[in-house]
Every structure is written in C-alpha cells, then in structure tokens.
C-alpha positions as CSV (number, residue, x, y, z in Angstrom):
1,M,19.8,-22.4,25.4
2,G,18.3,-21.5,22.1
3,A,14.7,-21.6,21.9
4,I,13.0,-25.0,21.1
5,D,11.5,-26.1,18.1
6,Y,7.6,-27.0,17.4
7,T,8.1,-29.4,14.8
8,I,3.6,-28.8,13.5
9,T,4.6,-33.0,12.0
10,D,5.2,-33.8,15.7
11,F,1.3,-32.7,16.4
12,G,0.0,-34.5,13.4
13,A,0.4,-32.0,10.6
14,S,0.7,-34.2,7.2
15,S,1.3,-33.6,4.2
16,K,-0.9,-35.8,3.0
17,A,-4.4,-34.6,1.4
18,Q,-5.9,-33.4,4.4
19,M,-7.0,-30.4,6.7
20,N,-3.9,-29.4,9.7
21,T,-5.6,-26.3,11.5
22,E,-5.7,-28.2,14.5
23,A,-3.1,-30.1,14.2
24,I,-0.2,-26.1,13.8
25,Q,-2.7,-24.5,16.2
26,R,-1.7,-27.2,18.9
27,A,2.2,-26.5,18.2
28,I,1.6,-22.5,18.3
29,D,-0.6,-23.0,21.2
30,A,1.8,-25.7,22.5
31,A,4.8,-23.2,22.5
32,S,2.9,-19.7,23.8
33,E,2.3,-22.7,27.1
34,A,6.1,-23.2,26.9
35,G,6.6,-18.9,27.0
36,G,7.3,-18.8,23.7
37,G,9.8,-20.7,21.1
38,R,9.5,-21.6,17.0
39,V,6.9,-23.4,15.2
40,V,8.0,-25.6,12.5
41,I,6.9,-25.7,9.0
42,P,9.1,-28.2,7.6
43,A,9.1,-29.0,3.5
44,G,5.8,-30.1,2.0
45,T,2.7,-28.3,0.9
46,F,0.2,-28.3,4.4
47,M,-3.4,-27.4,4.1
48,T,-4.6,-24.8,6.9
49,G,-7.7,-23.0,7.8
50,A,-6.7,-19.3,9.8
51,L,-4.2,-20.1,12.2
52,F,-3.8,-17.4,15.3
53,L,-0.1,-16.9,16.1
54,K,0.3,-15.4,20.0
55,S,3.4,-13.7,21.6
56,N,6.6,-15.2,22.0
57,I,6.3,-17.2,18.6
58,T,8.5,-17.3,15.6
59,L,6.5,-19.2,12.5
60,Y,9.4,-20.9,10.6
61,L,8.7,-22.2,7.1
62,S,11.7,-24.2,5.9
63,S,12.9,-23.9,2.2
64,G,10.7,-26.4,0.4
65,A,7.6,-25.6,3.0
66,V,4.7,-24.4,1.4
67,L,1.4,-23.4,4.0
68,K,-1.8,-23.4,1.9
69,F,-4.4,-22.0,3.0
70,S,-8.0,-23.4,2.4
71,D,-11.2,-21.3,0.7
72,N,-13.7,-22.3,2.3
73,Q,-15.2,-19.7,4.8
74,E,-16.3,-21.9,7.3
75,D,-12.1,-22.2,7.7
76,Y,-12.4,-18.4,8.7
77,P,-13.2,-17.9,12.4
78,V,-14.9,-13.7,13.2
79,V,-12.8,-11.2,14.6
80,T,-13.4,-7.7,15.4
81,S,-10.8,-6.1,13.4
82,R,-9.9,-3.0,10.6
83,W,-11.6,-3.1,7.3
84,E,-10.5,-1.0,4.3
85,G,-10.6,1.6,7.8
86,V,-13.4,0.9,9.7
87,Q,-13.7,-0.7,12.2
88,Q,-16.4,-4.7,12.1
89,E,-16.6,-8.5,11.8
90,V,-14.5,-9.6,9.2
91,Y,-13.4,-12.9,8.7
92,A,-9.5,-14.0,10.3
93,S,-6.8,-13.9,8.5
94,C,-4.8,-16.6,7.3
95,L,-1.7,-15.8,9.9
96,Y,-3.8,-13.4,13.0
97,A,-2.6,-12.3,16.1
98,E,-4.4,-9.5,18.0
99,N,-2.7,-7.9,21.4
100,A,0.7,-10.1,21.4
101,E,4.0,-9.5,21.3
102,N,7.4,-10.8,19.7
103,I,6.1,-12.6,16.6
104,S,7.8,-13.5,14.5
105,V,7.3,-15.2,10.4
106,T,10.5,-16.1,8.7
107,G,12.6,-18.1,6.7
108,F,13.0,-19.2,2.8
109,G,9.1,-21.1,2.9
110,V,5.5,-19.8,1.4
111,L,2.3,-18.8,2.4
112,N,0.3,-19.0,-0.2
113,G,-3.0,-17.4,0.6
114,N,-4.6,-19.9,-2.6
115,G,-7.1,-16.8,-3.7
116,K,-8.5,-17.7,-6.8
117,K,-11.8,-18.6,-5.0
118,W,-11.6,-15.4,-2.9
119,W,-11.5,-13.1,-6.1
120,E,-14.0,-15.2,-8.8
121,I,-16.3,-15.0,-5.4
122,F,-15.8,-10.7,-4.9
123,R,-16.4,-10.2,-8.7
124,N,-19.2,-12.1,-9.3
125,R,-21.3,-13.6,-6.1
126,Q,-20.6,-10.7,-3.7
127,S,-23.8,-12.0,-1.6
128,E,-22.4,-15.1,-0.8
129,L,-19.8,-13.4,1.5
130,K,-21.0,-13.6,4.8
131,F,-17.7,-11.2,6.0
132,P,-15.0,-10.0,3.9
133,R,-12.6,-11.7,2.4
134,P,-9.2,-13.1,5.1
135,K,-6.3,-11.5,5.0
136,L,-2.9,-13.5,4.0
137,I,-0.8,-11.6,7.3
138,S,-2.8,-9.2,9.8
139,F,-2.1,-8.3,13.6
140,D,-4.3,-6.2,15.0
141,N,-2.7,-3.9,18.1
142,C,1.0,-6.2,18.3
143,S,4.2,-5.0,19.2
144,R,7.8,-6.1,17.8
145,I,6.3,-7.6,14.9
146,T,9.0,-9.2,12.2
147,I,8.1,-10.7,9.0
148,R,11.2,-11.6,6.6
149,D,12.2,-14.0,4.1
150,V,9.4,-15.7,3.2
151,R,6.9,-15.8,0.1
152,L,3.8,-14.2,0.0
153,I,1.4,-15.6,-3.3
154,D,-2.3,-15.6,-4.1
155,S,-3.6,-13.6,-0.8
156,P,-7.9,-14.0,-0.6
157,S,-7.4,-9.3,-0.9
158,W,-4.0,-7.2,1.6
159,T,-1.2,-9.7,2.1
160,V,0.3,-7.5,5.3
161,N,-1.6,-5.5,7.0
162,P,-0.5,-4.2,10.9
163,I,-3.1,-2.6,12.7
164,L,-2.5,-0.3,15.2
165,C,0.8,-2.3,16.0
166,E,4.3,-0.8,17.0
167,N,7.7,-1.1,15.9
168,V,7.4,-3.4,12.4
169,T,9.4,-4.9,10.4
170,V,9.6,-6.3,7.1
171,D,12.1,-7.1,5.0
172,N,13.6,-9.6,1.9
173,V,9.8,-10.9,1.4
174,S,8.6,-11.7,-2.3
175,I,4.6,-11.1,-2.3
176,L,3.0,-12.7,-6.3
177,N,-0.7,-11.9,-6.7
178,P,-1.7,-11.8,-10.3
179,A,-2.2,-8.6,-12.1
180,D,-5.9,-8.7,-12.6
181,S,-6.6,-9.9,-8.2
182,P,-9.0,-8.2,-6.8
183,N,-7.9,-5.6,-4.4
184,T,-4.6,-8.3,-2.7
185,D,-2.2,-4.6,-1.7
186,G,0.9,-6.1,-1.1
187,I,2.2,-4.4,2.2
188,D,-0.8,-1.3,4.1
189,P,1.0,-0.8,7.3
190,E,-2.5,0.8,8.9
191,S,-2.0,3.5,12.1
192,C,1.0,1.7,13.2
193,K,4.1,3.6,14.3
194,N,7.5,2.3,13.5
195,V,7.9,0.5,10.8
196,R,10.2,-0.7,9.1
197,I,9.6,-2.1,4.8
198,S,12.7,-2.3,2.9
199,N,14.1,-5.5,0.6
200,C,11.1,-6.6,-1.0
201,H,9.7,-7.0,-4.1
202,I,6.1,-6.5,-4.5
203,D,3.6,-7.6,-7.9
204,V,0.3,-7.3,-6.8
205,G,-3.3,-6.7,-8.1
206,D,-3.3,-3.1,-6.0
207,D,-1.2,-1.0,-4.3
208,C,2.5,-1.9,-4.0
209,I,2.7,0.1,-0.4
210,A,0.1,1.6,0.8
211,V,0.4,3.6,3.8
212,K,-3.3,4.3,6.1
213,A,-4.4,5.6,9.2
214,G,-7.7,4.4,9.1
215,T,-11.3,6.3,8.3
216,E,-14.5,8.6,9.2
217,G,-16.1,6.3,11.7
218,T,-13.6,4.1,13.4
219,E,-13.5,4.1,17.0
220,K,-10.2,4.8,17.6
221,R,-8.0,7.7,15.3
222,V,-4.6,6.6,14.9
223,S,-2.0,7.9,13.5
224,C,0.7,6.0,11.4
225,E,3.9,7.5,11.5
226,N,7.8,7.2,11.4
227,V,7.6,4.9,8.7
228,T,10.9,3.8,6.1
229,I,10.3,2.1,2.7
230,T,13.9,1.5,1.5
231,N,15.2,-1.5,-1.8
232,C,11.8,-2.5,-3.2
233,T,11.3,-2.8,-6.2
234,M,7.7,-2.4,-7.2
235,V,5.4,-4.2,-10.1
236,H,1.9,-3.5,-11.7
237,G,0.1,-2.4,-9.3
238,H,-2.0,0.3,-9.5
239,G,0.4,2.8,-7.6
240,G,4.2,2.1,-6.3
241,I,3.5,3.4,-2.8
242,V,0.4,5.2,-2.3
243,L,-0.3,7.5,1.1
244,G,-4.0,7.2,2.0
245,S,-6.7,7.6,1.0
246,E,-7.6,6.4,4.7
247,M,-5.8,9.2,6.7
248,S,-8.2,10.3,9.2
249,G,-5.4,9.9,11.5
250,D,-3.0,10.8,10.4
251,I,0.2,10.0,8.1
252,R,3.6,11.6,9.0
253,N,7.1,11.4,9.0
254,V,7.3,8.8,6.1
255,T,10.7,8.5,3.7
256,I,10.7,6.4,0.8
257,T,14.4,6.0,-1.1
258,N,16.0,3.5,-3.3
259,C,13.1,1.8,-5.3
260,V,12.4,1.0,-8.4
261,F,8.4,1.0,-9.6
262,Q,7.6,-1.2,-13.1
263,G,4.9,-0.9,-15.2
264,T,2.4,0.4,-11.8
265,D,-0.8,2.7,-12.7
266,R,1.0,5.6,-10.6
267,G,4.2,5.5,-9.3
268,I,3.6,7.6,-6.1
269,R,0.0,8.3,-5.5
270,L,-1.2,10.8,-1.8
271,K,-5.2,10.7,-1.6
272,S,-7.8,11.1,0.3
273,R,-11.3,13.7,0.3
274,R,-13.3,15.8,1.9
275,G,-15.4,14.5,4.6
276,R,-12.1,11.8,5.9
277,G,-10.4,14.3,7.7
278,G,-6.5,14.4,8.4
279,I,-3.0,15.2,7.8
280,I,-0.8,14.1,5.8
281,E,2.5,15.3,6.5
282,D,6.5,16.0,6.1
283,I,7.0,13.1,3.5
284,R,10.1,13.0,1.8
285,I,10.6,10.4,-1.2
286,S,14.6,10.2,-3.2
287,N,16.5,7.9,-5.6
288,L,13.6,6.6,-7.6
289,V,13.4,5.1,-10.8
290,M,10.2,4.4,-12.8
291,D,9.6,2.7,-16.1
292,N,6.4,2.2,-17.5
293,V,4.1,4.8,-15.2
294,V,0.9,6.5,-16.7
295,C,1.8,9.1,-14.3
296,P,4.7,9.1,-11.4
297,F,2.9,11.7,-8.7
298,I,0.1,12.3,-7.5
299,I,-1.3,14.3,-5.2
300,N,-5.6,13.8,-5.0
301,L,-7.6,15.4,-2.4
302,Y,-10.9,14.5,-4.7
303,Y,-10.2,11.1,-4.5
304,F,-13.5,9.1,-5.2
305,W,-13.6,5.5,-4.7
306,G,-15.3,4.0,-1.3
307,P,-18.5,5.0,0.1
308,S,-19.6,8.6,-0.6
309,G,-17.2,9.3,-2.8
310,E,-19.4,10.6,-5.9
311,Q,-21.4,13.0,-3.2
312,Q,-21.1,16.3,-4.5
313,Y,-20.0,17.2,-1.2
314,V,-16.4,15.3,-2.7
315,W,-16.1,16.3,-6.1
316,D,-17.4,20.0,-5.8
317,K,-14.7,22.8,-6.8
318,N,-16.1,25.1,-4.8
319,P,-14.4,26.1,-1.9
320,Q,-16.2,24.2,1.4
321,P,-16.5,25.5,5.4
322,I,-13.0,23.7,7.0
323,T,-14.2,21.3,9.5
324,E,-12.5,18.1,11.3
325,A,-13.4,16.3,8.5
326,T,-11.1,18.3,6.3
327,P,-8.0,17.0,5.1
328,C,-5.3,18.4,4.2
329,F,-1.4,17.3,2.7
330,R,1.4,19.7,3.3
331,R,5.3,19.7,3.8
332,L,6.2,17.0,0.8
333,H,9.3,16.7,-0.5
334,F,10.1,15.1,-3.8
335,M,14.4,14.6,-4.7
336,N,16.5,12.6,-7.3
337,I,14.1,10.2,-9.0
338,T,13.7,9.5,-12.8
339,A,10.4,8.7,-14.8
340,K,10.3,7.3,-18.0
341,N,7.7,6.3,-19.9
342,V,4.8,7.6,-19.1
343,Q,1.7,7.7,-20.3
344,A,-0.7,10.5,-19.5
345,A,0.8,13.6,-17.2
346,A,3.9,14.1,-15.5
347,G,2.6,14.6,-12.3
348,F,-1.5,16.0,-10.6
349,I,-1.8,17.8,-7.9
350,Y,-5.0,18.7,-6.6
351,G,-5.6,19.9,-3.5
352,L,-8.7,21.3,-2.6
353,A,-10.7,24.7,-3.8
354,E,-10.9,26.1,0.3
355,Q,-7.1,24.6,1.6
356,Y,-4.9,24.0,-0.9
357,A,-1.7,21.7,-1.3
358,S,0.8,23.3,0.5
359,D,4.7,22.8,0.7
360,I,6.0,21.2,-1.8
361,T,8.7,20.4,-3.5
362,F,10.3,18.6,-7.0
363,D,14.4,18.2,-6.7
364,N,16.6,17.1,-9.7
365,I,13.2,15.2,-11.1
366,R,13.4,13.8,-14.9
367,I,10.4,12.6,-16.9
368,S,10.2,11.6,-19.8
369,M,6.8,11.0,-21.3
370,A,5.8,7.6,-23.6
371,E,6.8,8.8,-27.4
372,E,3.8,6.6,-28.3
373,A,1.9,7.8,-25.2
374,E,-1.5,5.5,-24.2
375,A,-4.3,7.9,-22.8
376,G,-5.1,6.8,-19.6
377,E,-6.7,8.7,-16.6
378,P,-3.1,10.3,-14.5
379,A,-6.1,10.1,-11.0
380,M,-9.3,8.8,-9.9
381,M,-11.5,12.1,-9.6
382,M,-14.9,13.0,-11.0
383,G,-14.7,14.5,-14.5
384,I,-11.1,14.0,-15.2
385,E,-10.9,12.9,-18.9
386,K,-8.7,10.4,-20.7
387,M,-5.2,12.2,-21.8
388,K,-1.5,11.3,-23.3
389,N,2.1,13.3,-23.2
390,Q,0.9,16.5,-20.2
391,G,3.2,18.1,-18.0
392,F,2.0,18.9,-14.6
393,I,-1.5,19.7,-13.8
394,I,-1.4,21.7,-10.3
395,H,-5.0,23.1,-8.8
396,F,-5.3,24.3,-5.8
397,A,-1.8,24.2,-4.4
398,E,0.5,27.1,-2.9
399,N,4.2,26.9,-1.9
400,L,5.7,25.2,-4.7
401,V,9.1,25.0,-5.6
402,F,10.4,23.2,-9.0
403,E,13.9,22.5,-9.4
404,R,16.0,21.2,-12.4
405,V,12.9,19.6,-12.8
406,S,13.2,18.0,-16.8
407,I,9.6,17.1,-18.8
408,E,10.5,15.3,-22.8
409,N,8.2,14.5,-25.2
410,H,5.4,16.4,-24.1
411,L,2.0,18.2,-25.6
412,G,1.0,21.5,-24.5
413,Q,2.5,23.3,-21.3
414,A,4.9,21.5,-19.4
415,F,3.4,22.9,-16.5
416,Q,-0.1,24.0,-16.4
417,V,-0.7,26.0,-13.0
418,E,-4.1,27.3,-11.7
419,E,-6.5,28.7,-9.2
420,S,-2.7,28.6,-6.8
421,R,-0.3,30.2,-5.5
422,D,3.4,30.8,-5.3
423,V,4.8,28.5,-7.7
424,E,8.6,28.7,-9.0
425,I,9.6,26.8,-11.4
426,L,13.9,27.4,-11.6
427,N,16.9,25.9,-13.5
428,S,14.5,23.9,-15.3
429,R,13.3,22.8,-18.9
430,S,10.8,20.6,-20.8
431,K,11.0,18.9,-24.7
432,K,7.7,18.9,-26.8
433,L,6.8,15.8,-28.3
434,G,9.0,16.3,-31.5
435,E,11.0,19.1,-31.1
436,R,15.3,19.0,-30.7
437,H,15.7,20.4,-28.0
438,F,15.8,21.6,-24.8
439,E,13.5,24.7,-23.7
440,K,14.8,26.1,-20.8
441,L,12.2,27.6,-18.2
C-alpha cells in the first residue's frame, strides 16, 4: 500500500480569507501519529503561520497550490536555533522541523513567504522585531531531507537553511526574492553533511548559495562537508556561490560544476576573518559561465561585515599570532570557467599576513572585462577603493598556479602580485583595454 494522503481541507483548512495554521498542523500531526504520510495542499491559496513538520512526512503542494505565510510576528513561535551562525532564540521558520528524519517538501505549488512587511521592518523599524526574522524553510538537526520541484518566493530572510543536517537534497527548486530584499539568501546549508543541490534557479537579494559552518560563540563547532552543487543558474544576489563567512566548524569537500551566473555582484566568493577560525579546504570548481559580475573570484580573509568586523584586529595587515581563531583557506581549484563583462577585477585573492591562502590553481580560465566598466569594490574589506578593469589582485598567498588564463580589456598589470610566494603563470595571455592583440605572459 502507498502512503496515506492527508488533505488539509479535510482538517478544516480553507482557501477563503482565514488563517489555516491550526488546521494544517492538525493534518501534519495526524500523519505523524499514524507513522507518516503525505500532507496535501490542494489548489488554492491558504494563509498560515509557522508550521512544524515531523518525521516521515511529505508536504505536497499540488499544482496551483499556494501556502502564503503570515507577516505577523505573533504567528511565529520562538525556538532556539542558529541565526547567522550563532545559537539563539529566533522566530520559527515558516516551515520548521527539529530532530526529525525523512522529511520531504515537494510538488509544483508555491511557498510564499510574504516578506514585504518583514523587509520594511528590518530596514526601518528594527526595534519592533522581538526576535530575528523567520526563514522560509529551516530544518535543525534532521536527516534525509528532500526539497524538490516547489517554487519559493518572497522569503522573510534566508530561504532554505538546513542546520546540522545529514543527507539533504534540494532539486529542481525555483527561488525568487526581489533583488533589493535584505538578507534573502537562496540556499544555505550550515554545518551539514552530504548535501546535494542541483537543477535550481535562484534569483535573490543576497547570496544565491552560501555554504556555512557557524561562527565564534556557537556551542558546537561542526563542519559542513561533502557538498555538491551542479546545474544551477544564479541571478542577481551578492554572490553566486559563497563559502563562509560563517566557517568556524570547517568547510571541506565541496564540488561546484555546470552553473551559470548572471548579474551576481560576485561570482565564487570565499570569505572569513580573524576570530572565526576554521578551515576551508578541498574545493573543486569547474565548468561555469558568468556574465556581468563585479568580480568572478574572491578569496578574502579580511571580510569585515558583521559583529566586530571593523576592529583593528580584523583589518590589520601586520602578522598576528596564529591561534585556533585564525582561519585558513587551502587547496582550492578552479577549471574551465568563462567570465565576460566583468566590472572591477578579474580576481581578488587576499590571505592573512600570518597565514597565507595556499595551494590554489586556475586552469583554462577566460576573463573578459567590460569595455565600459563601472567602478566597484571587488571584495568587502576595510581600505578597498572602487576600481574597474583590473586584473588579478593577489596578496598573502602561496603556491598558486595560473595556467591557460586569458584576461581581456584590463588596465595595468594582468597579475598584481604582492607579499606572496611561489606564484606561477603558465601558457597565459592578456590584452589591455584598447589594444588589438593578446600578449603572452
């Protein structure tokens, strides 16, 4: 026998102008008490507050179904979970679960986070927020999670944020948040293991995909590892695919392949700073196409955003003692990537004065700077001025190999290398803005 369906209208839900939180939760609880089942959202728009999923539950959104979430704070119970890497009290996510297994959110319907009011309060009236905004979907300490086919729109903050989860699949999901909506990241696996993100389209107001592992102050430092990201398109957003800046528990074994970035502020972006600790290592990135990005490659260990980010300890370019709070980037590999209409710089690599970013390769990379570029900041760190049409900017790095790298329409040197060791440039070429022919490097 197949799984039993629990249709929410059988439990009192209605697409008329009413709140359906209790009715939908009754359907979820009934399925859970029976050992599991499929909770069906039929066609129509159903208003609801936060919903708590449980083990062995599939939430199925039929074609034409919309779950539209409340924008009133009182409709979101307070739970203890992570917010930007730190364990604290937060509003429960629109869809939330903890300590559960075998959870699915599927179907061709829509989860509408109804975020407009949340964004306005965050921008202009933060004192009215009693706790951090809800995310659209967040599962905490769960296993065997699947999110497939659904459309996710207007999230109040981060859209999909599994925390301390194992075996997570996000497939064929479309995420759309306005380009100016604050902190509406697309998919942010945090301290998770065995994560598969594929075939997604993500157009958001912050990072499209961000891999994270907590920050200083977290009770448990747990790595995020074994992550694959493939066949995705990223639009707008501050970063196409980002690692960090919350990385205290380590990020390792990440592969990124066959993705397209269009108009993201930055392309591949690794970021952290002193005080956070942790290691990002064994990252393989290949077969990407980028168009109209500020900077396609950022490796930045002086990232200043967030608490304590403007302290001298963070921005000082003099070597500091190496401790458990010193982050490390190593073994990062980029291959078969095209970036055109690049605005600020071909790449920005800035390790720490005391711990260089190391063992980095770029192979078969074609970068074309925009002929009429707009000046911008390639990375977020203190002391950076706006620039345009610059080549690779490299500080505090070692064991770098650039092979078959082409840079077109740049100003000044194609590779600006300072305070670095063992940088090789092989079989590469560049063409300055206004020149007709490439020069071998």
